[in-house]
LUMFIGU-140032 format. One record per atom (N, C-alpha, C): x, y, z; residue in one letter. Coordinates in steps of 0.2 Angstrom, whole numbers, plus 2048, in hexadecimal, padded with zeros to 3 digits. Each point is the difference from the previous one (the first is absolute). Layout:
! LUMFIGU-140032
XYZA ...
END
This chain:
! LUMFIGU-140032
7688127EAM 8038067FDM 8047FD7FAM 8047FB801L 8037FC7FAL 7FE7F97FFL 7FF7FE7FAE 7FE7F97FFE 8037FE7FAE 8047FB801V 8047FD7FAV 7FD7F97FFV 7FE7FE7FAD 7FD7FA7FFD 8037FC7FAD 8037FA802D 8037FC7FBD 8058037FBD 805804803L 8048047FCL 8067FC7FDL 8018017FAH 8067FC7FCH 8048067FDH 8077FF801V 8058057FDV 8057FC7FDV 8028027FAS 8057FC7FCS 8058057FDS 8067FD7FFF 8058047FDF 8027FC7F9F 8028037FBT 8037FD7FAT 807800800T 8037FB800S 8087FF7FFS 8027FD7FAS 8067FF7FFS 8037FD7FAS 7FE7F9800S 7FF7FD805T 7FE7F9800T 7F97FF800T 7FC805800G 7F87FF800G 7FD804805G 7FA7FF802V 7FC803805V 8017FD806V 801804805V 8017FE807V 7FB803804V 7FC7FB803E 7FA803805E 803801807E 800806802A 803802806A 7FB800806A 7FA8017FEV 7FA800805V 7FB7FC7FEV 7FD7FB804R 7FB7FC7FDR 7FA7FF805R 7FB8037FEG 7FA7FF804G 800803807G 802807800F 801803806F 7FA804802F 7FE7FE807N 7FA804802N 802803807N 7FD806801L 801804806L 7FB805801L 7FE801806T 7FB805802T 803804806T 8008077FFV 803804805V 7FA805802V 7FF801807Y 7FA804802Y 804807803Y 7FC805800P 803806802P 803800807P 806802801G 803800806G 8047F9802G 7FF7FB7FCQ 8027F9801Q 8088007FEQ 8047FC804S 8067FF7FES 8017F87FES 8037FF7FAV 8017FA7FDV 8077FF7FEV 8037FA801A 8077FF7FEA 8007FA7FAA 8038017FBI 8017FB7FBI 8087FE801I 8007F9802V 8077FE802V 8027FA7FBV 8068007FEG 8037FB7FCG 8078027FEG 8047FB7FDE 8078017FFE 8018047F9E 8068027FES 8018037FAS 7FD7FC7FAS 7FD8037FBG 7FD7FC7FBG 7FA7FD801G 7FD801806S 7F97FD801S 7FA8037FDS 8028077FDG 7FA8037FDG 7FD806804G 802800807K 7FD805804K 8018077FEK 8068037FES 8008067FDS 7FD8027FAS 8007FA7FBT 7FD8017FAT 7F8801801T 7FD7FC805A 7F9801801A 7FF807803A 804802804A 7FF807803A 8018067FBA 8057FF7FBM 8018057FBM 7FA8007FBM 7FD7FB7FFS 7FA7FF7FBS 7FA805803S 800801806L 7FA804803L 8018077FEL 8078027FFL 8018077FEL 8018017F8L 8007FA7FDG 8018017F9G 8078017FEG 8057FE805L 8078017FFL 8047FA7FFL 7FD7FB7FCL 8047FA7FEL 8068027FCL 8067FD802P 8068027FCP 8007FC7F9P 8048037FBG 8027FC7FAG 7FA7FE7FCG 7FF7F97FFT 7FB7FD7FCT 7FA7FE804T 800802806G 7FB7FD805G 7F98037FEG 7FB7FC800K 7F98027FFK 7FB7FB804K 7FB803802V 7FA7FD803V 7FD7FC7FAV 8007F9801T 7FD7FC7FAT 7F97FD802T 7FE801806G 7F97FE802G 7FF802807G 7F9800802G 7FE802807G 7FE807800G 7FE802806S 7FE807802S 803803806S 8018077FFI 802804806I 7FB806801I 7FD800805R 7FB805802R 802804806R 8008077FFF 801804806F 7FA804801F 7FD800805D 7FA803802D 7FB7FF7FAD 8007FA7FEG 7FB7FD7FBG 8028027F9G 8058047FFE 8028027F9E 8057FB7FDE 7FF7FE7FAE 8057FB7FDE 8068047FEE 8067FD802L 8068037FEL 8047FD7FAL 7FE7F97FFV 8037FD7FBV 7FE8037F9V 8048017FCG 7FE8037F9G 800808800G 801803806L 801808800L 8068027FDL 8008067FCS 8068027FDS 805803806S 8068027FED 805802804D 7FD807803D 7FD8047FCK 7FD806802K 7FB7FF805K 7FC7FC7FFE 7FA7FE805E 8037FE806E 8057FC800M 8037FD806M 803805805M 8028067FDQ 803805804Q 7FC803805Q 7F97FF7FFH 7FB803805H 8017FB806H 8027FA800Y 8007FC805Y 807800804Y 8058017FCR 8077FF802R 802806805R 8027FF806G 802805804G 7FB802805G 7FA8037FDS 7FB803805S 7FB7FA802S 7FF7FB7FCE 7FC7FA802E 8047FA802E 8057FF7FCI 8047FA802I 807803800I 803800806G 807802801G 8057FA7FFG 8068017FFL 8057FB7FFL 807802804L 8027FB804V 807801803V 8047FA7FCV 8048027FBP 8047FA7FDP 8067FE804P 8037FA7FEQ 8057FD804Q 807803800Q 8028017FAD 807802800D 8018077FFD 803803805P 801808800P 8058027FBP 8057FC7FFM 8058037FBM 7FD8017F9M 7FC7FC7FES 7FD8007F9S 7FA804800S 7FD802806N 7FA804800N 800807802N 806803802L 801807801L 8058037FBL 7FE8067FDN 8048037FBN 807803803N 8057FD7FEP 807802804P 8018087FFP 7FD8037FBV 8028077FFV 7FB805803V 7FB7FE803W 7FB804803W 801800808W 7FF805803R 800800808R 7FA7FC802R 8007FD806I 7FB7FC803I 7F9804800I 801806803G 7FA804800G 7FC8017FAG 8048017FBT 7FD8017F9T 7FC7FA7FET 8037FA801Q 7FC7FA7FEQ 7FA7FF804Q 800802807V 7FA7FF804V 7FB8057FDV 8028077FFA 7FC8057FDA 7FC7FE7FAA 8047FC7FCE 7FD7FE7F9E 7FA7FC801E 8007FC805A 7FA7FC801A 7FA804803A 802805804L 7FB804802L 7FD8047FAL 8048037FCK 7FE8047FAK 7FB7FC7FBK 8037FA7FFA 7FD7FB7FBA 7F87FF802A 7FF800807N 7FA7FE802N 7FC805803N 8028077FFN 7FD806803N 7FE7FF807N 8047FE804V 7FE7FE807V 800806805V 8048057FFV 800806804V 8028067FCV 7FD806802P 8028067FCP 8088017FFP 8018037FBH 8078017FEH 805803806H 7FD805803S 803803806S 8027FC806S 7FC7FA800E 8017FC806E 8047FA7FFE 8037FF7F9I 8037FA7FEI 8067FF804I 804805802G 8077FF803G 7FF7FE807G 7FB803804D 7FE7FD807D 7FE7F9800D 7FC7FE7FBR 7FD7F97FFR 8057FB7FFR 8058027FCV 8067FC7FEV 8047FF807V 801805804D 8047FF806D 7FC7FB805D 7FA801800Q 7FB7FC804Q 8007F97FEQ 8007FF7FAL 8007F97FDL 8067FC802L 8068047FFL 8077FD801L 8007FE808L 7FE805804E 8007FE807E 7FC7FA802E 7FA8007FDE 7FB7FA801E 8037FA7FEE 8048007FBA 8037FA7FDA 8077FE804A 801804805G 8067FE805G 8068047FEG 8008057FCL 8068047FEL 800806804L 804800806E 800806804E 8038057FDE 7FE806802G 8028067FCG 7FE8017F9G 7FA7FF7FFG 7FD8007F9G 8028057FCG 801807802G 8028057FCG 8067FF7FDG 8057FF805G 8077FF7FDG 8017FA7FCG 7FC7FA801R 8007FA7FCR 7FD8027F9R 7FB804800A 7FD8017F9A 8058037FBA 805804803R 8058037FBR 8067FB7FER 8007FA803Q 8057FB7FEQ 7FE7FC7FAQ 8067FD7FDY 7FF7FC7FAY 8007F8803Y 7FD7FC7FBP 8007F9802P 8077FD802P 8058027FDH 8077FD802H 802802806H 7FD805803E 802802807E 7FC7FC806E 7FC7FC7FEF 7FC7FC804F 8027F9800F 7FF7FD806S 8027F8801S 7FA7FD7FCS 8017F97FFG 7FB7FC7FDG 7F9801804G 8007FF806G 7FA801804G 7FD807800G 8048057FFM 7FD807800M 7FD8017F9M 8037FD7FBR 7FD8007F9R 7F97FD800R 8007FA803Q 7F97FD801Q 7FB804803Q 802803805R 7FB804804R 7FE8067FCR 8048037FBA 7FE8057FCA 7FB7FD7FBA 8007FA7FEL 7FB7FD7FBL 7FA7FF804L 8007FF806I 7FA7FF804I 7FC807801I 804805801A 7FD807800A 7FD8017F9A 8037FE7FBI 7FD8027F9I 7F97FB7FFI 8017FA802G 7FA7FC800G 7FA802804G 801804805L 7FB802805L 7FE8077FEL 8038037FBA 7FF8087FFA 7F98017FFA 7FD7FD7FCA 7F98027FDA 7FA7FC805A 8027FE806N 7FB7FC804N 7FC7FB7FCN 8037FB7FDP 7FC7FB7FCP 7FB7FC804P 7FB7FE7FDR 7FC7FB804R 8027F9801R 8047FE7FBL 8047FA800L 8078017FFL 8047FD804L 8078017FFL 8037F97FFL 8047FF7FAI 8037FA7FFI 807801802I 8027FC805A 807801803A 8047FA7FEA 8048017FBD 8047FA7FDD 8077FF803D 8007FC805E 8067FF804E 802807803E 7FB803804P 802807802P 805801805P 8027FB803T 805801806T 8067FB7FFT 8017FD7FBS 8057FB7FFS 807803801S 8008077FFA 807803800A 801804807A 7FB7FF804L 800804806L 8027FC806L 803803805D 8017FD807D 7FA800804D 8007FB804V 7F97FE803V 7FD806804V 804804803T 7FC805804T 7FD8057FCT 8038027FAV 7FD8057FBV 7FA7FC7FDV 8017FA7FEQ 7FB7FB7FDQ 7FA801805Q 8017FF806K 7FA800805K 7FD807800K 804805800R 7FD807800R 7FC8017F9R 8027FE7FAI 7FD8017FAI 7F97FC800I 8017F9802L 7FA7FC800L 7FB802805L 802803806D 7FB803805D 7FD8067FCD 8038047FDH 7FE8057FCH 7FB7FE7FBH 8017FB7FCL 7FC7FD7FBL 7F97FE803L 8017FC806G 7FA7FE804G 7FC805802G 803806803R 7FC806802R 7FC8037FAR 8048007FAL 7FD8037FAL 7FA7FC7FEL 8017FA800A 7FA7FB7FEA 7FA801804A 801801807R 7FB800805R 7FC8077FFR 804806800E 7FE806800E 7FC8027F9E 8037FE7FBH 7FE8027F9H 7FC7FA7FCH 7FF7FB804H 7FD7FA7FDH 8047FE7FAH 807801800T 8047FE7FAT 8017F8801T 8007FD7FAA 8017F9800A 8087FF7FEA 8037FB803V 8077FF7FEV 8017F97FEV 8037FF7FAL 8027FA7FDL 8077FF800L 8037FC805F 8077FF801F 8027FA7FBF 8058017FCI 8047FB7FCI 8067FE804I 8017FA803T 8057FF805T 8027F97FFT 8077FF802H 8027F9802H 8017FF807H 7FF805804D 801800807D 7F97FD804D 8007FA802L 7FA7FE803L 7FF803807L 805801803G 800804807G 7FC8067FFG 8028047FBL 7FD8077FEL 7F87FE7FEL 7FF7FB7FCA 7F97FF7FEA 7FC7FE805A 8037FC805A 7FC7FE806A 7FE806804A 804804801E 7FF806805E 7FC8057FDE 8018017F9R 7FD8067FDR 7FA7FF7FCR 7FF7FA7FEA 7FA7FF7FBA 7FB7FB803A 7F98027FFE 7FB7FC803E 7FF7FA7FCE 8018017F9H 7FF7FA7FBH 8067FF7FDH 8027F97FEL 8067FE7FDL 7FE7FC7FAL 8038027FAV 8007FC7FAV 8077FD7FEV 8007FA800V 8077FD7FEV 8007FE7F9V 8058027FCM 8017FF7F9M 8067FB7FFM 7FF7FC7FBH 8057FB7FEH 7FF7FF7F8H 8068027FCR 8007FF7F9R 7F98027FDR 7FE806802G 7FB8047FCG 7F97FE803G 8007FC805R 7F97FE802R 7FF801808R 7FA801802I 7FF801807I 7FF7F9803I 8057FE805V 7FF7F9803V 7FD800806V 7FF806804E 7FD800806E 7FE807801E 7FA801804S 7FE807801S 7FB800806S 801805805G 7FC800806G 803804805G 7FD801806P 802804805P 8077FE802P 804805801S 808800801S 8027FB805S 7FD801806L 8037FC805L 7FE7F8800L 7FA7FF7FDD 7FD7F97FED 8057FD7FCD 8028037FAI 8057FD7FCI 8077FF803I 802805804L 8077FF802L 8007FB806L 7FB7FF804R 8007FB805R 7FE7F97FER 7FC8007FAD 7FF7F97FDD 7FF8007F9D 8068017FDP 8018007F8P 7FD7F97FDP 7FC8017FBQ 7FD7FA7FDQ 8057FD7FAQ 8028057FCH 8047FE7FAH 8077FF801H 8037FB7FDP 8077FE802P 8058067FEP 7FE8047FBY 8048067FFY 800806805Y 7FA801803T 7FF804805T 8047FE807T 8007F9801R 8047FE805R 807801800R 8028007F9R 8078017FFR 802807801R 7FB8057FEL 801807801L 800802808L 7FC7FD804V 7FF801807V 8077FE803V 8027FA7FEK 8067FD803K 8068047FFK 8008037FAA 8068047FEA 801807802A 7FA803802A 800807802A 805801806A 8058057FFP 804801806P 7FD802806P 7FB805800S 7FD803806S 7FC7FB803S 7FD7FB7FCL 7FC7FB803L 8047FB803L 8067FE7FDA 8057FC803A 802802807A 802807800S 802803806S 7FA7FF805S 7FA8017FEA 7FA7FF805A 8007F9803A 8027FB7FCR 8007F9802R 8067FF805R 8068037FEI 8057FF805I 7FF803807I 7FC8067FFQ 7FF804807Q 7FB7FC804Q 7FB7FD7FCT 7FB7FC804T 8037F9803T 8047FD7FCA 8047FA802A 804802806A 804805800R 804802806R 7FB801806R 7FB8037FFE 7FB802806E 7FD7F9802E 7FF7FB7FCQ 7FD7FA802Q 8067FB802Q 806802800G 8057FB801G 8027FB7FBG 7FD8017FAK 8017FB7FBK 8068027FBK 805802803V 8068037FBV 8047FA7FEV 8018007F9T 8047FB7FDT 8078037FFT 8057FC7FFD 8078027FFD 8018057FAD 7FC7FE7FBE 8008047FAE 7FD807801E 7FB800805M 7FD807801M 805804804M 8047FD804L 804804805L 8078027FCL 801807800A 8068027FCA 805800805A 8068007FEK 806801804K 801807803K 803800806T 801807803T 807802800T 801806801V 8078027FFV 8047FD806V 8077FE7FEA 8047FE805A 802805805A 8007FE807A 801805805A 8078047FFA 8057FC7FED 807803800D 8018027F9D 8018067FFD 8028027F9D 8067FD7FDD 8057FF805G 8067FD7FEG 8007F97FDG 7FB7FC802E 7FF7F97FDE 7FD8007F9E 7FD8067FEV 7FC8007FAV 8048007FAV 7FF7FC7FBD 8038007F9D 7FC8067FCD 803806800K 7FD8057FCK 8028017F9K 7FB7FE7FBV 8028017F9V 8008077FEV 7FB804803I 8008077FEI 800804807I 804805801E 7FF804806E 8008077FEE 7FC804803V 7FF8077FFV 801804806V 805805800K 802803806K 7FF8087FFK 7FC803804G 7FF807800G 7FE8037F9G 7FC7FD7FCL 7FF8027F9L 7FC806800L 8028057FDT 7FD8077FFT 8008027F9T 7FA8037FEK 8008027F9K 7FC807800K 8038057FDE 7FD8067FFE 7FF8027F9E 7FB8037FEF 7FE8037F9F 7FF807801F 8038047FAD 7FF8077FFD 7F98007FDD 7FB804803V 7FA8017FDV 7FE808800V 7FB8027FCR 7FE807800R 7FA801804R 800805804G 7FA802804G 7FB8037FBG 7FA802803R 7FB8037FCR 8028067FCR 804804803K 8028067FCK 8077FF7FDK 8027FA7FFG 8067FF7FCG 806800803G 800801807E 806800804E 8037F9801E 8067FF801K 8037F9801K 7FF7FE807K 7FE7FA800K 7FF7FD807K 8037F9800K 8017FD806T 8037F9800T 7FB7FC803T 7FF7FA7FDL 7FB7FB802L 8047FA803L 7FF7FE806R 8047FA803R 7FB7FA7FFR 8017FD7FBA 7FB7FA7FEA 8027FA805A 8067FF801V 8027FA805V 805803805V 7FE7FF806D 804803806D 8037FB805D 8067FF7FFD 8047FC805D 7FD7F9801D 7FF7FC7FBV 7FD7F9800V 8057FB800V 7FF7FB805S 8057FA801S 7FC7FA801S 8027FB7FCF 7FD7F9801F 8047FB7FCF 7FE7FA801Y 8047FB7FCY 7FB7FA7FDY 8027FD7FBV 7FD7FA7FDV 8047FA802V 7FD7FB803R 8037FA802R 8007FB7FAR 8067FD7FFR 8007FC7FAR 7FB7FA800R 7FD7FF7FAG 7FB7FB7FFG 7F9802803G 7FF806802T 7FA802803T 7FD8067FCT 7FA802802T 7FC8057FDT 7FF806805T 8038067FET 7FF806804T 7FB8047FCT 7FA802804A 7FB8047FCA 801807803A 8018057FBL 801807802L 7F98037FEL 7FC802805V 7F98027FFV 7FF808803V 7FB8037FDG 7FF807801G 7FB8027FBG 7FD806801E 7FC8037FBE 8048037FBE 7FC8027FAS 8038047FBS 804806803S 8068017FDG 804806803G 8037FF806G 8007FA803S 8047FE806S 8077FF7FFS 8028007F9G 8077FF7FFG 8037F97FFG 7FB7FB800K 8027F97FFK 8037FF7F9K 7FD8027FBS 8037FF7F9S 8078047FFS 801806803T 806803800T 8057FC803T 7FF7FD806V 8057FB803V 8027FB7FCV 7FA7FD7FCA 8027FA7FCA 8048027FAA 7FF8067FDN 8058037FBN 807801802N 801802806M 806801803M 8047F9801M 7FC7FB803V 8037FA800V 8027FD7FAV 7FC8017FAL 8027FE7FAL 8058047FCL 802805803G 8058057FDG 7FE8047FBG 7F98017FFL 7FD8047FBL 800807803L 800801806L 800807803L 806800805L 804806800Q 806801804Q 7FD803807Q 8027FC806P 7FE803806P 803807802P 7FC804803T 803806802T 8057FF806T 7FE7FB804A 8047FD806A 7FE7F9801A 8057FD804G 7FF7F9801G 8037FB7FBG 7FF7F9802K 8047FB7FCK 7FB7FA7FFK 8017FD7FAV 7FD7FA7FEV 8057FA800V 7FF7FB803Y 8057FA800Y 7FC7FA7FDY 8047FD7FBL 7FD7FA7FDL 8067FA802L 7FD7FB804G 8057FB802G 806803804G 7FF805804G 805803804G 8048057FCG 7FF8017F9R 8058057FDR 7FC8067FER 803806802D 7FD8077FED 8008017F9D 7FA8017FDL 7FF8017F9L 8038067FDL 801805805D 8038067FED 8087FF7FED 8037FB803E 8077FF7FFE 8027FB7FAE 7FA7FE7FDL 8027FB7FAL 8028047FAL 8047FD7FCS 8028037F9S 7FA7FF7FBS 8008047FBP 7FB7FF7FBP 7FF7F97FEP 8067FC7FFK 7FF7F97FEK 7FD7FC805K 802801806E 7FD7FC806E 7F8802801E 7FF8067FFK 7F8802800K 7FC7FC7FBK 8038007FAF 7FD7FC7FAF 7FF7F9802F 8057FD804A 7FF7F9802A 7FB7FF805A 7FF805805V 7FB800805V 7F98007FDV 7FF8037FAR 7F98007FDR 7FE7F97FFR 8047FB7FFR 7FE7F97FFR 7FD7FE807R 803802805R 7FE7FD807R 7FA803802R 7FE8067FEM 7FA804803M 7FC8027FAM 7FA7FE7FFQ 7FC8027FBQ 7F9803802Q 7FC8037FCV 7FB804802V 7F97FE7FCV 7FB800803V 7F98007FCV 7FC806802V 7FF8047FBF 7FD807802F 7F87FF800F 7FD805803Q 7F9800801Q 7FC8007FAQ 8028047FBN 7FB8017FAN 8037FC7FAN 7FC7FB7FEP 8027FC7FBP 7FF8037F9P 7FC805800Y 8008047F9Y 8068047FFY 803803805G 8068047FFG 8077FD800G 8007F9803S 8067FD801S 8037FC7FAS 7FB7FE7FCL 8027FC7FAL 8008047FAL 8067FF7FCD 8008047F9D 7FB7FE7FBD 7FB8047FEP 7FB7FE7FBP 8037FE7FAP 8068027FEM 8037FE7FAM 8037F9800M 8017FD806F 8037FA801F 7FB7FA800F 8017FA7FDS 7FC7FB801S 8017FD807S 7FB7FC802V 8017FD807V 8077FC801V 8027FD7FAY 8067FC800Y 806805802Y 8008057FCR 805805800R 801804807R 7FA801803C 7FF803807C 8047FC805C 7FE7F9800I 8037FC805I 8077FE7FEI 8028007FAE 8077FE7FEE 805806801E 7FD806800E 805806800E 8057FF806E 7FE7FF806P 805800805P 8067FA7FFP 7FD7FB7FDL 8057FA7FEL 8058027FBL 7FE8047FBT 8048037FBT 805805803T 7FD804804T 804806803T 8067FD804T 7FF7FB804H 8057FD804H 8037FA7FDH 7FF7FF7F9K 8047FB7FCK 7FF7F9803K 7FA7FE801V 7FE7FA803V 7FE7FB7FBV 8047FA7FFG 7FE7FB7FCG 8008017F8G 7FF7FB7FCS 7FF8007F9S 7F98027FES 7FF8027FAR 7F98027FER 7FB7FA802R 8027FA7FER 7FC7FA801R 7FE800808R 805800804E 800800807E 7FB805803E 8018067FDR 7FC806802R 7F87FF7FFR 7FF7FD7FAE 7F97FE7FDE 7FD7FB805E 8047FB802Q 7FE7FB805Q 7FE803807Q 805805802K 7FF803806K 7F9804800K 7FF8047FBV 7FA8047FFV 7FA7FB801V 8007FB7FCA 7FA7FB800A 7FF7FD807A 8057FF804E 8007FD807E 7FD806805E 8028067FEL 7FE806805L 7F88017FEL 7FE7FF7FAL 7F98017FFL 7FC7FB803L 8037F9800D 7FC7FB804D 7FF802807D 806803803K 800801807K 7FA805802K 7FF8057FCV 7FB805801V 7FA7FF7FDV 7FE7FA7FES 7FA7FD7FDS 7FE8047FAS 8048017FCL 7FF8037F9L 8017FB7FBL 7FC7FF7FAP 8027FB7FBP 8068027FCP 8037FB7FER 8078027FCR 7FE8037FAR 7FA8007FDS 7FE8037FAS 800808801S 800802807A 800807801A 8078047FEA 8057FC7FFM 8068027FEM 8008057FAM 7FC7FE7FBR 8008047FAR 7FB806801R 7FD801805R 7FB805801R 803807803R 7FC8057FFY 803807803Y 7FC802806Y 803804804P 7FC802806P 7F98037FFP 7FF8037FBN 7F98037FFN 7FB7FB7FEN 8027FA7FFE 7FC7FA7FFE 7FE7FC806E 803802806L 7FF7FD806L 7FC804805L 7FD7FC805S 7FC804805S 805803805S 7FE804805G 804802805G 8047FB804G 7FC7FB802G 8037FA804G 8057FD7FCG 7FE7FE7F9Q 8057FD7FCQ 807804800Q 7FF8067FFR 8068047FFR 804800806R 7FD800806Q 804800806Q 8037F9801Q 7FD7FB7FER 8047F9800R 8068007FBR 7FF8047FBV 8068017FBV 806803804V 7FE806804A 805804803A 8037FB806A 7FC7FC803I 8037FC805I 8057FB7FDI 7FE7FD7FAA 8047FB7FDA 8078037FEA 7FF8077FER 8068037FER 805801806R 7FD802806A 804801806A 8037F9802A 7FD7FB7FFL 8037F9802L 8057FE7FBL 8018037FAA 8047FD7FBA 8077FF802A 803804804L 807800802L 8017FC806L 7FB7FC803D 8017FD806D 802804806D 7FD805801P 802805805P 8007FD807P 803803805E 7FF7FE807E 7FB804804E 8008067FDV 7FB805803V 7FB8037FBV 7FA800802L 7FB8037FCL 7FD806803L 8008067FDV 7FC805803V 7F98017FCV 7FB7FF804L 7F98007FDL 7FD806802L 7FF8057FBD 7FD806802D 7F98007FED 7FB7FF805E 7F97FF7FEE 7FF7FB7FBE 8047FB800A 8007FB7FAA 7FA7FC7FEA 7FB800805V 7FA7FC7FFV 7FA804801V 801807801S 7FA804801S 7FB8017FAS 8037FF7FAA 7FC8017FAA 7FD7F97FEA 8017FB804L 7FE7F97FDL 7F97FE804L 7FC7FC7FCD 7FA7FD803D 8037FB805D 7FB7FE805V 8027FC805V 8037F97FEV 7FD7FD7FBL 8027F97FFL 8078007FDL 8028057FCV 8068017FDV 805802805V 7FE805805Q 803802805Q 8027FA805Q 7FC7FC801N 8017FA804N 8057FC7FDN 7FF7FF7FAQ 8057FC7FCQ 807802800Q 8008077FFI 807803801I 803800807I 7FC801805L 8027FF807L 8037F9801L 7FC7FB7FET 8017F9801T 8077FF7FCT 8008027FAL 8078007FCL 806803804L 7FF806802L 805803804L 8027FC806L 7FB7FE804A 8027FC806A 8047F97FEA 7FD7FD7FAG 8047FA7FEG 8078017FEG 8018067FCL 8078027FEL 804802806L 7FD803805Q 804802806Q 8027F9804Q 7FC7FC800R 8017F9804R 8067FC7FCR 7FF8007F9D 8047FC7FCD 8078037FFD 8008067FFL 8068047FEL 803804806L 7FD801805G 803804806G 7FF8077FEG 7FB8027FCL 8008077FEL 7FE805806L 802806800S 7FE805805S 7FB8057FCS 7FB802804Y 7FC8057FDY 7FF807804Y 8018057FDL 7FE807803L 7F98027FCL 7FB7FF804F 7F98017FDF 7FD806802F 8008057FBI 7FD807801I 7F87FF7FFI 7FC802805T 7F97FF7FET 7FC804805T 7F98017FEH 7FC803804H 7FA7FB802H 8017FA7FED 7FA7FB801D 8027FC806D 7FE802806L 8017FC806L 7FD7F9800L 7FB7FF7FCG 7FE7F97FFG 8057FB7FDG 8048037FBV 8067FC7FDV 8057FF805V 802806804V 805800805V 7FF7FA805V 7FA7FF802R 7FE7FB805R 8017F97FER 7FF7FF7F9Q 8017FA7FDQ 8077FE7FFQ 8048057FET 8077FF7FDT 806802804T 7FF805804A 806803803A 8037FC806A 806801801D 8037FD806D 801806805D 8038067FDD 801806804D 7FC8067FDD 7FE805804V 7FD8057FDV 803807803V 8018047FBV 803807801V 7FA8057FEV 7FE804805V 7FB8057FFV 8038077FFV 7FE8037FBM 8028077FFM 7FA8057FFM 801806803E 7FB805800E 8048077FEE 7FE8037FBK 8038077FEK 808800801K 8037FB7FDG 8077FF7FFG 8047FD806G 7FC7FF805R 8047FE806R 7FD7F9802R 8057FC803L 7FE7F9802L 7FD800807L 7FA7FE800V 7FC801807V 8007F9804V 8017FA7FCE 7FF7FA804E 8037FA7FBE 8037FC804K 8037FA7FCK 8007FA805K 7FF7FA7FDG 7FF7FA804G 7FE7FA7FCG 7FF7FA803G 7FD7FA7FDG 7F98017FEG 7FE7FD7FBV 7F98017FDV 7FB7FF806V 8007FB804D 7FB7FE805D 800806805D 806802802Q 801805805Q 7FD8067FEQ 8018027F9I 7FD8067FDI 7F8800800I 7FD7FA7FEF 7F98007FFF 7FD7FF807F 8037FC805D 7FD7FE806D 800806805D 806803800A 801806805A 8038067FDA 7FD8037FBP 8048067FDP 801805805P 806803800A 802805806A 7FE8077FEA 7FF8017F9H 7FF8077FEH 7F98017FDH 7FC805802D 7FA8017FDD 7FF8007F9D 8058027FDY 8008007F8Y 8007F97FEY 8047FC803T 8007F97FET 7F97FD801T 7FD801806L 7F97FE801L 7FB8027FBL 8008077FEN 7FC8027FBN 8017FD7F9N 8067FE7FEL 8017FC7FAL 7FD7F9800L 8007FD806I 7FE7F9801I 7F8800800I 7FD805804E 7F9801800E 7FD8017F9E 8038047FCA 7FE8027F9A 8007FA7FBA 8037FA802V 8007FB7FBV 7F97FD7FEV 7FD8017FAP 7F97FE7FFP 7FF7F8801P 7FB7FF803G 7FE7F9801G 8037FD806G 805803804L 8047FD805L 7FB7FE806L 7FB805801G 7FB7FF805G 7FA7FB7FFG 8007FD7FAI 7FB7FB7FEI 8017F9803I 7FC7FD803E 8007FA803E 7FF7FB7FBE 8057FC7FEL 7FF7FB7FAL 8027F9803L 8027FF806G 8037FA802G 8077FF7FEG 8037FA801T 8078007FET 8017FD7F9T 7FA7FF7FCG 8017FE7F9G 8007F87FFG 7FF7FC805E 8017F97FFE 7FB7FE7FAE 7FA803800H 7FB7FD7FBH 8028027F9H 8058057FFL 8038027FAL 8067FC7FEL 
END
């Protein structure tokens, strides 16, 4: 169905021509699932976008051939390409914030895709919109269709994009990091649905992903890209169990879900190392040095019902837990479970309806404005979305220096030295100082955000899905960096995440939330080996790649 032969894609920049894709070859058969895997900047999304003629900026195909059903796509005009977009080749883009129109209702945006491709009669569009939203995992499709993007969580927005991508029943669906913003249970539901669609309609799926666990579980064929070239290609499990190229070996070793699978296998075989075993919660709460303690935390929001009547939504309901000094506590749950709301109350960005937050034993509510300002130095945050958390008008240097200036730390020269050191810590070149966020990849932007959070030498970092947007090698680098900083500086982390692969690797303690309530908490081994709640068990079983037998990774 799709045959790409010796594809070359170039961009023209101020420094000359940059070849982003070099000699790319790909064959996709009807109903087949293929994954292109690689880190940020490897050229995987560029290769995929060239299939749709949607290369950004100065990007253009400079060589090679793209044939769909035997028809050559290279050289077609934009109008000619419209025949293929949507109805023949569908797209689920990665970033829901920049791909949904903020002033249109969600249902209107799904309906637009149906109208553009003449999929159903006009009278049936409303019903089909509701059906698509339900299929994409948004329960109560009719009510959801009337909402706006800002009323959705990140995961819900991504599901809306999936509904749009599937609207015209395309024969090939390009899914560019389709589930990076989703919690594992919804991710599983969406990917199960895509799998069913592929089988029933003979739809082929081309996954662009950095999650090797997902690639192994969902794609029959794997293509590994590095610096614009394919370095390895073949059946997924063959590549994952016996990677030939050094770069592929690094990817397999770094993937959180696969690392989790190795920990699981090692425990079952009795080959558990000290590094693999996480610490468990001390039996006596009184002996614990609690850097953060949350007691009876509750948050209610005023919302409007379908007919405009006022209602109260209890987003967080009587949640209590603590973070032990020098350890990592993971707060896990699906989108809408209330975990980010808890984080915002811990940070003082939201006022609790009821309950208390203590930092080092002090009630944050009782602090004076001056004391609260001082607390900001002790507790910093890294947000989920690197596109939204950095000021596009600030250079990288100014982004990182801003907290130092705000808190009047050091002279100008000392601040410049500090910024340079922070860039080193997050593996960015010092030359990045003079660049702007729009000149960086998503992974690079998140590294800037982490550098900024570390600027004031805090004792607590709140990480709100801080690595979910990163490819596995950068993610692994950041997690290794965070572990090293914790060891060297005694940092404490409150890690808000839906990625249980990352939790298994990094957390000491786990707090599980469902629909605003705390359902389970305990040491990481206790939670993974003997989950007490069905909800926790479902979260663990949904981790992609966790069931793949890879051995314990000695050969890696």
